[in-house]
C-alpha positions in Angstrom: 105.0 111.2 89.4 107.3 112.0 92.0 106.6 111.3 95.6 106.1 112.8 99.1 108.5 110.5 101.7 107.3 110.3 105.5 110.4 109.0 107.2 109.7 108.2 111.2 111.9 105.3 111.4 115.3 107.0 112.5 116.9 105.4 109.2 118.8 107.9 106.9 121.2 105.8 105.2 121.0 102.7 102.4 119.1 99.5 102.7 116.4 97.1 101.1 113.5 95.8 101.7 110.8 93.4 99.9 107.6 93.8 99.0 105.1 91.6 101.2 101.6 92.7 99.8 100.0 94.4 97.1 96.6 95.4 96.5 95.7 94.2 93.0 95.4 98.0 91.6 98.7 99.0 92.4 100.2 99.3 89.0 97.7 101.6 87.8 98.3 105.7 88.2 97.0 107.0 91.2 95.4 103.5 92.5 96.3 100.8 95.2 99.0 100.5 97.8 101.9 98.1 99.1 103.9 97.0 102.2 107.6 96.7 102.0 109.4 95.1 104.8 113.2 95.1 105.4 116.0 97.1 106.7 118.0 100.6 106.6 121.4 101.8 107.9 120.8 104.3 110.8 123.0 107.0 108.9 126.8 107.2 108.0 127.7 108.1 111.6 126.2 105.1 113.3 128.1 102.6 115.1 129.2 99.6 112.8 126.2 100.7 109.9 123.8 99.9 112.8 120.7 98.3 110.6 117.1 99.3 111.6 114.2 96.8 110.5 111.7 98.8 108.7 107.9 98.4 107.3 107.1 101.1 104.0 103.7 101.6 103.2 103.8 102.9 99.3 100.5 105.0 98.7 100.0 107.2 95.4 102.0 109.9 95.9 103.3 109.0 99.5 105.9 106.7 100.8 105.9 106.4 104.7 108.6 104.5 106.4 108.4 103.7 110.2 110.4 100.9 112.6 109.2 97.4 112.5 109.2 97.2 116.3 106.3 100.4 116.2 103.9 97.9 114.2 105.4 94.5 115.3 101.8 93.0 116.2 100.4 94.0 112.6 103.2 92.7 110.7 103.4 89.5 112.5 99.6 89.2 111.5 100.3 90.0 107.6 103.2 88.1 107.5 101.5 84.9 109.1 98.3 85.7 106.7 100.7 85.5 103.7 102.0 82.3 104.8 99.0 80.4 105.5 97.9 81.9 101.6 100.6 80.4 100.3 100.9 77.2 102.0 97.0 77.0 100.7 98.4 77.6 97.2 97.0 80.8 96.8 93.5 80.2 98.1 91.0 82.6 97.0 89.2 81.9 100.4 92.4 83.2 102.3 92.3 86.4 100.4 89.9 88.2 102.9 91.9 87.5 105.8 95.1 88.6 104.3 93.4 91.9 103.1 92.3 92.6 106.3 95.7 91.9 107.9 96.9 94.4 105.6 94.5 97.1 106.5 95.5 96.9 110.1 99.0 97.2 109.2 98.1 100.2 106.8 95.9 101.6 110.2 99.0 101.0 112.3 101.6 102.7 110.3 99.2 105.8 109.6 99.0 105.8 113.2 102.7 106.0 114.1 103.3 108.2 111.5 100.3 110.7 112.1 102.6 113.6 113.6 104.9 113.1 110.5 102.1 114.1 108.1 102.2 117.9 107.3 100.0 119.9 105.1 103.2 120.5 103.0 102.8 116.7 102.2 99.0 116.5 101.3 99.8 119.9 98.9 102.5 117.9 97.2 100.4 115.0 96.6 97.2 116.6 95.6 99.6 118.9 93.5 101.4 116.1 91.4 97.9 114.5 91.1 96.4 117.1 89.6 99.5 117.7 87.3 99.3 113.8 86.5 95.3 114.4 85.4 96.5 117.4 83.5 99.1 115.4 81.5 96.6 112.0 81.2 93.7 114.3 80.2 95.6 116.2 77.4 97.0 112.7 76.0 93.3 111.7 75.8 92.0 114.4 74.2 95.2 114.3 71.4 93.9 110.6 70.8 90.3 112.2 70.2 91.3 114.9 67.8 93.1 112.4 66.0 90.4 109.9 65.7 88.2 112.8 64.7 90.5 114.0 62.2 91.3 110.5 60.5 95.1 110.5 61.6 
C-alpha cells in the first residue's frame, strides 16, 4: 500500500521519530492510526543541519507531518496520559483518557494541515483503497474456488 504524504512542518531532510500512540487495530490493513514524535532536518541548505521537532499522524494511506510547536498543548497532554498509564502499569482504567488525548492531538494535526490536504490526496487514498480491495477480493475468491474444487 502506498501512502500520500502531507508535510507542513518545513522539514525536507532526514530524521527520526518514535511511536507515542497506536490504536489497537493499526496493524490491520486500512484500519487505525498512530502518532510519531521526533525531529527532522530542515534540509541540506539549513545552517548546521537545523532540526525541527515534529509530530506525524499516520493513517491508512496518509501521513501528515506538522511542527510540534503547532500542536504543543495536545502533544503534552498525550505524553502526560502515556506516562500516567505506564506508571499505573498499563491500567485499563486510564486507557479512555489516553485515547481522548490521542483524539485531541489527531484533531489538532488535522487542523494545522487542513490547507495542505488536496483533492489529489483524497483521490490517491481512495484509489489505493480500491486497488487493495480488489487484490484482497481476488485472493479470497481464489481461496474459495480452491476450497470448492478440493485443491
